[in-house]
VOTOR-439062 format. One record per residue (C-alpha): y negated, x, z. Coordinates in steps of 0.5 Angstrom, whole numbers, plus 500, padded with zeros to 3 digits. Last residue first. Layout:
# residues N
YXZ ...
# end
This chain:
# residues 819
633565475 632563482 638567485 638572481 631574485 634575492 630579496 624577490 626570493 627570500 620575501 616572497 618564499 617567507 609569504 608562501 604559506 601552507 608548505 613551510 607551515 607543515 614543519 611549523 605546526 609539527 613542533 612537537 608542542 605546536 601540533 599536540 595542541 597549544 593555540 593556532 593563533 600563536 604560531 607566528 612563523 620564525 624562518 631562520 635563513 641560512 646563506 651560502 652564495 656564489 658570484 666568485 669562489 667562496 662557493 667551495 665552502 660548501 663541499 668542506 662544510 659538508 665534510 665538516 659536519 659529517 667528520 663532527 657527527 662521527 666524532 661525537 658518536 665515536 665518544 668525545 661528546 662535549 660540543 655534540 649536544 651544543 649543536 655545530 652547523 648544517 642548518 637543517 641538521 642543527 635545528 633538529 627536524 620534526 620540531 620545527 619552531 627554530 625554523 630552518 631554510 638552507 640556501 645554496 647558490 652556485 651548486 656543484 659543491 653539494 653532493 660530492 659525496 663524503 656526507 652520503 657515507 655518513 648519511 648511509 651508515 658504515 661510518 657509524 659502525 652497527 648499521 642501519 641504526 643511524 637515526 636517518 638510516 633506520 628512519 629510511 628503512 621503516 620497519 613497521 612496528 620497531 622502526 616507526 614505533 622508534 620515530 614516533 618516540 624521537 617526535 616525543 623526546 624532541 632533542 634530536 642529536 644523532 637525528 640526521 645531519 642533512 635533516 632538511 627544513 626546506 633546502 633551496 639548491 640554486 645552479 647545477 649545470 656542472 652536475 649534468 653529465 654526472 646525473 647518469 652515475 647516480 650520486 646526485 640522486 642521493 642529494 635529492 633524496 636527503 632533500 626530500 627527507 624534510 622538503 627539497 628544492 632543485 636547480 638546473 641552469 642548462 647551456 646555449 641551447 639553439 633554436 626550435 627543434 634544439 628546445 624541445 630536445 633539451 626539454 625531453 632530455 631534462 625530464 628523462 634526466 630528472 625521472 631517472 635521477 629520482 628513481 635512483 635517489 628513492 632506491 638509495 634512500 631506502 624504503 618509507 618514501 614510496 607512497 609518492 616516490 616517482 612524482 617530481 614536480 618538475 618545473 620549466 622556467 620561462 615564467 621566471 620570478 613568478 614562476 618562482 613564487 608559484 614553485 614555493 607554492 606548488 611545493 606539497 604538489 608532488 605528495 608527501 609520505 616523508 618529503 616532496 622533491 621539486 625540480 627547477 629547470 632553466 634552459 638558456 636559450 641562444 638566438 645569437 650566442 654561440 658557444 652552442 652546447 652539446 650535452 652527450 646523453 648516457 654518459 658512462 658512470 652507470 649506477 650499479 650501487 647508489 653511492 656513485 664515485 667521483 675521484 677527488 681532482 677538481 676538489 684539490 684545485 678548489 682547495 688551492 695548491 700551497 703543499 699545506 693546503 690553501 683556503 679562501 675564507 668564506 662569507 656566510 650570509 644569514 638571513 633572519 626571516 620573521 613570519 607575518 603576524 605582526 603585520 596584521 592587514 599589511 601582509 594579505 592586505 597588500 599596501 600600495 605605496 605612499 608611505 605609512 607603517 607605524 612601528 609598535 608591533 614591528 618591535 614586538 616581531 623583532 624582539 620575537 624573532 631574537 628570542 627564537 633564534 637564541 632559543 634554538 641556539 641554546 647557550 655556549 658551544 665547544 666545537 673549537 674552530 681550528 686556527 690559521 695556516 693549515 698545518 702550522 695552525 693545526 700543530 699549534 691548536 693541538 687536537 683533544 679539543 675536537 675540531 670544526 673547520 674552517 669557519 664560513 665568517 658571519 653576516 646578518 640580514 634581518 627580515 620582517 621590515 625588510 619587505 618594503 625595501 626588497 618590494 621596491 625593486 620588484 614594483 619598479 620592474 612592474 611599473 616599467 613593464 606596465 608603461 611599455 604595455 600601455 603605451 598608447 592607452 598611458 599617453 591618453 590617460 596622461 594628457 587627460 591627467 594633465 589637462 584637469 591638473 592645470 584646470 584645478 590650477 587655473 580654477 583654485 588660483 581664480 578662486 582664491 585671488 579675490 578672497 586674499 591669499 596670505 599662506 601660500 606655500 614655501 614653508 609648511 602647512 600642507 600636512 598629509 593625513 596618517 594620523 601623525 601627520 606626514 609632510 609634503 614640502 619635499 613634493 614640491 608645492 607649485 603655488 608660489 610660481 604658477 597662478 600667483 606669480 602669474 597674477 590674479 585677477 580671474 577676469 584678466 585671464 591667467 598668465 601662462 606659466 603652468 600651461 606653457 610649461 605643459 604645452 612644452 612638455 611635448 612627451 617623448 617615449 623612451 619607456 623609462 623617460 616617458 614614464 618618469 616625466 610623466 610621474 613628476 608632472 603628475 606629482 607636481 600636479 597633485 601637490 598644487 591640487 593639494 596646496 589649492 585645496 588647503 588655501 580653499 579650506 583656510 578660506 571657507 568659513 571666514 570668507 562665507 562669514 564676510 560674504 553674508 555680513 553679520 547683523 547678528 540679529 537674525 543669527 545665520 544658518 548657512 545654505 549649501 551651494 556647489 563648486 566643482 570637480 578639482 582632481 586629485 590623481 591616482 594610477 593602479 597598475 594591473 597584472 592578475 596573477 593567479 593562485 586560487 587555493 593559496 590566496 588572491 594573486 592580484 599584482 599591483 603596479 603603481 602609479 600615485 598622486 594625491 590619494 596616496 598620501 591617504 594610504 591606498 590599502 589592497 585586498 584580495 578575495 577568493 571564491 566570490 558568492 553567488 554572483 557567477 552562478 546568476 551570470 552564468 544561467 543565460 550559458 545554459 549548459 553550465 561550466 562551473 562558475 566563479 567570481 574572483 573578487 579584488 577590493 581596493 580599501 581607501 585610506 582616511 585622513 585626506 587633506 581638508 574640509 572639502 564637502 561633496 568629496 567624491 572618490 570616483 573610480 575608473 576602469 581601464 581595459 586590457 583583458 587578455 586572458 592568458 592560460 598558464 594551467 589549462 581551461 579557464 573561461 572568461 566572464 566580462 570584468 565587474 565593476 562595483 558600486 554595490 547596487 549600481 552594478 557596473 558590468 562588462 560584457 557576455 562570454 570569453 573563452 569561446 572566442 567568437 570575437 576576439 576580445 576588444 582592446 583598449 576597453 575604456 571604462 567610466 565612473 565606477 562609484 566610491 561612496 561619500 565620506 569618512 564614516 566607513 573610514 577604511 574608505 570603499 572600493 569594489 573590483 569584480 574579476 570573472 571566472 567560468 570553468 576548470 578547477 584547481 587554479 594554479 598559476 592562471 594568468 589574467 591580462 591588463 587591468 588598468 585601474 584609474 583611481 580618481 579623487 574628487 573635489 568640492 568646495 562649497 559656495 552658498 546657496 542659501 541663507 537660513 534663519 536663526 532667531 534671537 533672544 526670546 527664543 525660536 529655532 528654525 528646524 535643521 535641514 542642513 542643505 545639499 545641492 547635488 553634485 556637479 562632476 566636471 567631466 575629465 577631458 577626453 580620452 581618444 575614441 572607443 568609450 563604453 558607456 558608464 560615465 555618459 560624458 558632458 563637458 565644461 570649460 571656464 569654470 567657477 565663474 560659469 558654475 557660480 553663476 549658473 547657480 545664481 540664475 537657477 535660485 533666481 528662477 
# end
């Protein structure tokens, strides 16, 4: 009985309210203040020692501080981007300490279903589940039938990371694990749960750094992997709470004569101070986030109650002053510093250091109640404004990615050369004619080696970098940062050109006659595009065309497509299929087929928009991989494409051989090209290697360089890799190469003319709001070892199709180019 009364005294003195909530029931009412969690009594069961000098005995029921980190996960919707299989899916969520020996288990505490699924819907079956065997939460199973299907889940699940013994600020991160469970459609739905729990189809993990455990409100998109491309809209909300005070026994020497209260004071005073400071920081973060969210979504919060709560003088039975409970204990964010081990240091100026034993319990209780009140206020505010909060946090996440992903990106700026000329040209006469000095084509060093070395040095610096912040970290990227591709972005800045007659260079371009490279092309517009000038209820039709490479498949570029879709969900995508199994023929024929496919697709989408509204304009973008770039540029010369050229928007070239293989240094790959020409007579290989005509100026690629296939794009991004042995580095970047520098033969002159022809078109992008970039993607292919693929450079060429991280970096860093 005495033990029970003593425990009740601690509860009454430690808390001024209590609540009892079943943590696993479905709550439909408003969110109530969180329950004060009480943990079982913990005793150190160590044997009593006997010797001739002294005896240890136990003094029971000493107070131990308890705290809890609550992580609330709001699951809004499941959006199918690119799942390969129809069937039943389910999301399973678990958490764990990154340091497995750090603390207690992470358990689901409660679930709130914001919006119930439609009754009778065949796409949702069963209910959500909390599994005590692995402390996991699983959503109700839902059925996926088609691409871009949305499943509204709209639920909040809270996990508790309880600290039964508060020893100080957290030094261990928390791993948040999402598993995608899959089951095919079964005849008996009763067997669905067993099939779903067999094994996960995909896993996506995130890391919550120790600093984030004080307070965090962030968007967290879950995509799983390349073979299970989805978008699960999730927001994560973290707060540190005071959960209670429990009792524990202490071993005290029997002959020491030490007073029990003194021992407890010495052992717990510093820990209580740290807990007070942590809770103060959690409170300040929560207030700041509430104010920021309220302002961002234009939904007011009555902060007067909050100010009164913080400014109220505590009750006399707590025996602390108003200054101690509010003014002194307010720890601002700038006073929180980071320890070398990743934890948080609160022993900074402006925080209390000399609190007495008498004031500490009351101070702890007061600030703990304030955090409880604020956290309950936030949960109610979130439930009432869940969609607006999600949209704001999603936009903030997109902005923050530029800073986070800049770790793997190097930005440079260069000036576009006027023209590359032969050293035989007289420099003074050239300057008098064009108004500026020529750029001689002599190069020193190997650009491929220079680019590779630059990326490797940056990769080594990342390996030595300590990455630690308050943001959620995607383990697909942060799991091994040194293995992530390095992207070197080279922004090319143009200088406006003027001809010798004084007319602008761009006016001369407008006067150039247009001709079709593809014979037989009809230059008469087959469909006159009518665009409304009014902006009321108008729509911009955004279309992106993806063109695969040699012996490719129409889904080769699906990973890039998925990233584009995440940026612009309303865009229409054409994954070109007309040239599948037909990429060995003439580029003219492939281009003509592609042009017809594009025009047909554009017309269909235009008619659809016209039936539902007014079409303001069109943004037509192209993405090509390998020789797909030559195919799409050829298609743009077809007469049926002429009415749509003025709507060209962004061109993303991924390892495209724009200058052919005149100067290819990969002898193994060149041998393969020779075999294809000799044994199979592959026409496109003849055209790429300039053997389709004895006169270089009559070859296909030389003529293509004279066509205006690039000047109409507003944005051009050329992706290349120094590790790619399939496409010459200079050819993918449309720049000078060392081998052509000293070549004054017909071959060198023809190459120089092709280069200048292409650059003259790109130079038209010097107008305002137009972009030309070269992006080097340097993959880490060391894990693949030394084999034939890495020797001939195939690994890097195919890696463009098998990973989307480089596309994620580029697209989210320059989102305006892809919208």
